[in-house]
C-alpha positions as CSV (number, residue, x, y, z in Angstrom):
1,X,11.6,24.8,-9.2
2,X,12.8,21.7,-11.1
3,X,12.7,18.9,-8.4
4,X,11.0,18.7,-5.0
5,X,11.9,15.7,-2.8
6,X,9.3,14.6,-0.2
7,X,10.2,12.6,2.9
8,X,7.5,11.8,5.6
9,X,10.3,10.7,7.9
10,X,12.5,13.3,9.6
11,X,15.1,10.6,10.7
12,X,18.4,9.9,9.1
13,X,18.4,6.2,8.4
14,X,19.8,4.4,5.3
15,X,17.0,5.5,3.0
16,X,17.4,9.1,4.0
17,X,21.1,9.0,3.6
18,X,20.4,7.7,0.1
19,X,18.1,10.7,-0.5
20,X,20.9,13.1,0.4
21,X,23.4,11.2,-1.8
22,X,21.0,11.5,-4.8
23,X,19.9,15.1,-4.1
24,X,23.4,16.4,-3.8
25,X,24.4,14.8,-7.0
26,X,21.9,16.5,-9.2
27,X,23.0,19.3,-11.6
28,X,20.4,21.6,-10.0
29,X,20.0,21.2,-6.3
30,X,16.4,20.2,-5.4
31,X,14.3,21.4,-2.5
32,X,13.3,19.0,0.3
33,X,9.9,18.9,1.9
34,X,10.3,17.3,5.3
35,X,9.4,17.6,9.0
36,X,12.1,19.0,11.3
37,X,14.7,16.5,12.5
38,X,18.1,15.0,11.6
39,X,17.3,14.8,7.9
40,X,16.5,18.5,7.7
41,X,19.7,19.4,9.6
42,X,21.8,17.2,7.3
43,X,20.0,18.6,4.2
44,X,20.7,22.2,5.1
45,X,24.3,21.4,5.9
46,X,24.6,19.9,2.4
47,X,23.2,23.1,0.9
48,X,19.7,22.0,0.0
49,X,16.7,24.3,0.4
50,X,14.2,22.9,2.9
51,X,10.4,23.4,2.9
52,X,9.3,22.5,6.4
53,X,6.3,20.2,7.1
54,X,4.7,19.5,10.5
55,X,6.2,16.5,12.3
56,X,3.9,13.5,12.7
57,X,4.2,10.1,14.4
58,X,6.1,7.5,12.4
59,X,4.3,4.5,13.7
60,X,1.9,2.9,11.3
61,X,1.2,-0.4,13.0
62,X,2.4,-0.1,16.6
63,X,-1.1,-0.2,18.0
64,X,-4.8,-0.1,17.0
65,X,-4.8,3.6,17.7
66,X,-1.8,4.1,15.4
67,X,-3.4,2.0,12.6
68,X,-6.6,4.1,12.9
69,X,-4.7,7.4,12.9
70,X,-2.3,6.6,10.1
71,X,-4.6,7.6,7.2
72,X,-5.3,10.9,9.0
73,X,-1.6,11.6,9.3
74,X,-1.1,10.9,5.6
75,X,-4.0,13.1,4.7
76,X,-2.8,15.9,6.9
77,X,0.7,16.0,5.3
78,X,-0.9,15.7,1.9
79,X,-2.8,18.9,2.5
80,X,0.4,20.7,3.5
81,X,2.2,19.3,0.4
82,X,-0.7,20.4,-1.9
83,X,-0.4,24.0,-0.6
84,X,3.4,23.9,-1.2
85,X,2.9,22.5,-4.7
86,X,0.5,25.4,-5.5
87,X,3.2,27.9,-4.5
88,X,6.4,26.2,-5.7
89,X,5.2,24.4,-8.9
90,X,8.0,21.9,-9.3
91,X,8.3,20.0,-12.5
92,X,9.0,16.7,-10.7
93,X,7.9,15.5,-7.3
94,X,9.9,12.6,-5.8
95,X,8.0,10.7,-3.2
96,X,10.7,9.0,-1.0
97,X,9.7,5.7,0.6
98,X,6.2,4.3,0.8
99,X,4.6,7.0,3.0
100,X,6.1,9.7,0.7
101,X,4.4,8.0,-2.2
102,X,1.0,7.8,-0.4
103,X,1.3,11.5,0.7
104,X,2.3,12.6,-2.8
105,X,-0.5,10.6,-4.6
106,X,-3.1,12.2,-2.3
107,X,-1.7,15.7,-2.7
108,X,-1.7,15.4,-6.5
109,X,-5.3,14.2,-6.8
110,X,-7.3,16.7,-8.7
111,X,-4.5,19.3,-8.8
112,X,-4.3,21.5,-11.8
113,X,-1.0,21.2,-13.7
114,X,0.4,18.6,-11.3
115,X,4.1,17.8,-11.4
116,X,5.3,14.4,-12.7
117,X,5.6,11.9,-9.8
118,X,8.6,9.7,-9.2
119,X,8.5,7.0,-6.5
120,X,11.7,5.9,-4.8
121,X,11.0,2.5,-3.2
122,X,13.5,1.4,-0.5
123,X,11.7,-1.3,1.5
124,X,9.7,-4.5,1.4
125,X,5.9,-4.1,1.5
126,X,4.7,-4.4,5.2
127,X,1.5,-6.4,4.5
128,X,-1.3,-7.2,2.0
129,X,-3.5,-4.1,2.6
130,X,-0.7,-1.6,2.6
131,X,1.0,-3.5,-0.2
132,X,-2.1,-3.1,-2.4
133,X,-2.3,0.6,-1.7
134,X,1.4,1.1,-2.5
135,X,1.1,-0.9,-5.8
136,X,-2.0,1.1,-6.8
137,X,-0.3,4.4,-6.0
138,X,2.9,3.3,-7.8
139,X,0.9,2.8,-11.0
140,X,0.3,6.6,-11.1
141,X,4.0,7.4,-11.0
142,X,5.8,8.4,-14.2
143,X,8.9,6.6,-13.0
144,X,9.7,4.1,-10.1
145,X,13.2,3.5,-8.8
146,X,13.9,0.5,-6.5
147,X,17.0,-0.1,-4.4
148,X,17.3,-3.8,-5.3
149,X,16.0,-6.5,-7.5
150,X,14.2,-8.1,-4.6
151,X,12.3,-4.9,-3.7
152,X,11.4,-4.4,-7.4
153,X,10.1,-8.0,-7.8
154,X,7.9,-7.7,-4.8
155,X,6.5,-4.4,-5.8
156,X,5.8,-5.4,-9.4
157,X,5.6,-9.2,-9.6
158,X,3.6,-9.2,-12.9
159,X,5.6,-6.5,-14.7
160,X,2.7,-4.0,-14.8
161,X,5.1,-1.1,-14.5
162,X,7.1,-2.2,-17.5
163,X,9.6,0.4,-18.7
164,X,8.7,2.8,-15.9
165,X,10.5,0.8,-13.2
166,X,14.3,0.8,-12.8
167,X,16.6,-0.7,-10.2
168,X,19.3,1.8,-9.0
169,X,21.5,0.3,-6.4
170,X,22.8,2.8,-3.8
171,X,26.5,3.6,-3.9
172,X,29.4,4.7,-1.7
173,X,32.5,6.8,-2.1
174,X,35.1,4.1,-1.7
175,X,37.9,6.7,-1.8
176,X,36.5,8.2,1.3
177,X,37.4,4.9,3.1
178,X,41.1,5.4,2.3
179,X,43.3,2.5,1.4
180,X,42.1,-0.7,3.1
181,X,43.8,-1.3,6.4
182,X,45.4,-4.7,7.0
183,X,43.2,-7.1,8.9
184,X,43.9,-7.4,12.6
185,X,46.6,-10.0,13.2
186,X,46.1,-10.6,16.9
187,X,42.4,-11.3,17.0
188,X,39.4,-12.2,14.8
189,X,36.7,-9.5,15.3
190,X,33.2,-9.9,13.7
191,X,31.3,-6.7,13.3
192,X,27.5,-6.4,13.1
193,X,26.5,-2.9,11.9
194,X,22.9,-1.8,12.1
195,X,20.1,-0.7,14.3
196,X,19.1,-2.9,17.3
197,X,15.7,-4.0,16.1
198,X,14.1,-7.4,15.8
199,X,14.0,-7.8,12.0
200,X,17.8,-7.3,11.8
201,X,18.2,-10.5,13.8
202,X,21.2,-9.5,16.0
203,X,20.5,-12.4,18.3
204,X,21.5,-14.8,15.5
205,X,24.9,-13.1,15.4
206,X,25.5,-13.9,19.1
207,X,24.5,-17.5,18.7
208,X,26.6,-17.9,15.5
209,X,29.7,-16.5,17.2
210,X,29.2,-18.7,20.3
211,X,29.1,-21.7,18.0
212,X,32.1,-20.6,15.8
213,X,34.2,-19.8,18.8
214,X,34.5,-23.5,19.6
215,X,36.8,-23.6,16.5
216,X,38.1,-20.1,16.7
217,X,39.0,-19.4,20.4
218,X,40.1,-15.7,19.6
219,X,36.8,-14.8,18.1
220,X,35.2,-11.5,19.2
221,X,31.9,-9.8,18.3
222,X,31.1,-6.1,18.2
223,X,27.5,-5.0,17.8
224,X,27.4,-1.4,16.5
225,X,24.0,0.2,16.4
226,X,21.5,1.9,18.7
227,X,18.1,0.5,19.7
228,X,15.0,1.7,17.9
229,X,12.1,2.5,20.1
230,X,10.8,0.4,23.0
231,X,11.2,-2.8,21.1
232,X,14.8,-2.1,20.4
233,X,15.4,-1.3,24.1
234,X,13.9,-4.6,25.2
235,X,15.9,-6.4,22.6
236,X,19.1,-4.7,23.7
237,X,18.5,-6.0,27.2
238,X,18.0,-9.5,25.9
239,X,21.2,-9.3,23.9
240,X,23.2,-8.1,26.9
241,X,21.9,-11.0,29.0
242,X,22.8,-13.5,26.2
243,X,26.3,-12.0,25.9
244,X,26.9,-12.6,29.6
245,X,26.3,-16.3,29.2
246,X,29.3,-18.6,29.7
247,X,29.8,-19.4,26.0
248,X,30.0,-15.7,25.1
249,X,31.4,-14.0,28.3
250,X,34.1,-11.5,27.4
251,X,33.6,-11.9,23.7
252,X,30.9,-9.3,22.9
253,X,31.1,-5.5,22.9
254,X,28.2,-3.1,22.4
255,X,29.4,0.0,20.6
256,X,26.1,1.8,20.3
257,X,25.1,4.0,17.3
258,X,28.1,5.1,15.2
259,X,28.2,8.5,13.5
260,X,30.9,7.1,11.2
261,X,31.3,3.3,10.6
262,X,34.8,3.5,9.1
263,X,36.8,3.1,12.3
264,X,34.8,0.1,13.3
265,X,35.2,-1.5,9.9
266,X,38.9,-0.9,10.1
267,X,39.2,-2.8,13.4
268,X,37.0,-5.6,12.1
269,X,38.0,-8.8,10.4
270,X,34.6,-9.2,8.6
271,X,31.1,-7.9,8.6
272,X,28.3,-10.3,9.6
273,X,24.8,-9.5,8.5
274,X,21.8,-11.4,9.8
275,X,18.6,-9.8,8.5
276,X,16.5,-12.2,6.4
277,X,14.4,-9.4,4.8
278,X,17.0,-6.8,4.1
279,X,15.8,-4.5,1.2
280,X,19.4,-3.6,0.2
281,X,22.1,-3.3,2.9
282,X,24.2,-0.2,2.6
283,X,26.4,-1.3,5.4
284,X,27.4,-4.3,3.3
285,X,28.7,-2.0,0.5
286,X,30.5,0.1,3.1
287,X,32.2,-3.0,4.4
288,X,33.3,-3.9,0.9
289,X,34.6,-0.4,0.4
290,X,36.6,-0.8,3.6
291,X,38.2,-4.0,2.3
292,X,36.3,-6.3,4.6
293,X,34.6,-9.5,3.5
294,X,30.9,-9.9,4.1
295,X,28.8,-12.8,5.4
296,X,25.1,-12.4,4.8
297,X,21.9,-14.4,4.3
298,X,21.2,-15.5,0.8
299,X,18.0,-13.4,0.5
300,X,16.8,-9.9,-0.4
301,X,19.2,-7.1,-1.2
302,X,22.4,-8.9,-0.2
303,X,22.0,-11.1,-3.2
304,X,22.8,-8.1,-5.3
305,X,25.9,-7.2,-3.3
306,X,27.7,-10.3,-2.1
307,X,29.2,-13.1,-4.2
308,X,31.8,-15.8,-3.6
309,X,34.5,-13.4,-4.7
310,X,34.0,-11.0,-1.8
311,X,32.2,-12.9,0.9
312,X,29.8,-15.7,1.7
313,X,26.1,-16.1,1.6
314,X,24.5,-18.5,4.0
315,X,21.0,-20.0,4.5
316,X,18.8,-17.3,6.0
317,X,18.1,-17.8,9.7
318,X,20.4,-20.8,10.0
319,X,22.8,-20.3,13.0
320,X,24.9,-23.3,12.1
321,X,25.3,-22.1,8.5
322,X,26.4,-18.6,9.7
323,X,28.9,-20.2,12.2
324,X,30.3,-22.5,9.5
325,X,30.8,-19.5,7.2
326,X,32.7,-17.6,10.0
327,X,34.9,-20.6,10.6
328,X,35.7,-21.0,6.9
329,X,36.4,-17.3,6.4
330,X,38.4,-16.6,9.5
331,X,40.0,-20.0,9.8
332,X,41.6,-20.4,6.4
333,X,44.9,-18.5,6.2
334,X,44.7,-15.5,3.8
335,X,41.1,-16.0,2.7
336,X,39.6,-13.0,4.5
337,X,42.4,-10.8,3.0
338,X,41.8,-12.0,-0.5
339,X,38.1,-11.6,-0.3
340,X,38.5,-8.2,1.3
341,X,40.7,-6.9,-1.5
342,X,38.2,-8.2,-4.1
343,X,35.4,-6.6,-2.2
344,X,37.1,-3.2,-2.4
345,X,37.4,-3.6,-6.2
346,X,33.8,-4.6,-6.4
347,X,32.7,-1.6,-4.4
348,X,34.6,0.7,-6.7
349,X,33.4,-1.0,-9.9
350,X,29.7,-1.9,-9.1
351,X,28.7,0.3,-6.2
352,X,30.3,3.7,-6.8
353,X,28.5,6.8,-5.6
354,X,29.0,8.6,-8.9
355,X,27.5,5.6,-10.8
356,X,24.4,5.8,-8.6
357,X,24.1,9.6,-9.0
358,X,24.5,9.3,-12.7
359,X,21.8,6.7,-13.0
360,X,19.4,8.9,-11.0
361,X,20.2,11.9,-13.1
362,X,19.3,9.9,-16.1
363,X,16.1,8.7,-14.5
364,X,14.9,12.2,-13.6
365,X,16.0,13.6,-17.0
366,X,13.8,11.0,-18.7
367,X,10.6,12.2,-16.8
368,X,8.4,14.2,-19.1
């Protein structure tokens, strides 16, 4: 076996979709070690061989009990992985996400003829203690790939990884979005695309639209995404109550989780992103591919994606700045159309799926 990809998570979020994009673009399809779930189903559908692992709780910091049990869960999966490595003997082991790295590092410790370790880092570090553990484990990797410059800078602020670290931005197949549809002429619809969870800051979108609607009476907002866990369910209830207030009544729609974002992007006038600590932001690239301008905080991954030619960056967490950007974008005749067309060109030139796959093939080929 040439490559074995390891995912602690069985879910199919943005990081796992990136895994599938990378894995299916290799010259020799890799195997995937992963607990049962949506990722396994999608991997098998894509033709990847799957090595099943036992499913474990995803929570690391939800409670004191979760924090205490997290090392035991990591150690348990590491034992399973070690047995798999003894049987399969891959040349390269790719630890996907931070927990994948911790599991892989523990499994490789003391192993005879261990495979080379590659770490794919897709998120910001959650805190000092876990951050120190991740940085220490990353130093044992032959190669490290990060999804954005912001994620790379946080992981390796002093350049200790030197030539072993590379930023590979995820890509999309812009052709799969078809020719960009004309922007809606009879309304101005703002789309927020992402899971309903606190760090995504969806409440900022509602407040910004309420403020911008004073200047744009036809403004509408669609929240597309499902709640994550109990926190997400509570937040969704708060958002529904806010949407029923007088300054938003009749303007807000809740679309739920979308299997395919393309129809929602076609209906939208622009994408509004509100997360202040977004590691990358694949939905932003999808919006550009659909020919839709993007408004996003000037922080994190969006700094790699959005420029003045295809959207607007606003002060993170600033409702007034987000509202002003909406008014500028949707109130100036022809501006959204021009930025949307430039965004499609940027998606094809900078964020193509084949470019991302090619860079990852080069990275894995360089591992010795």
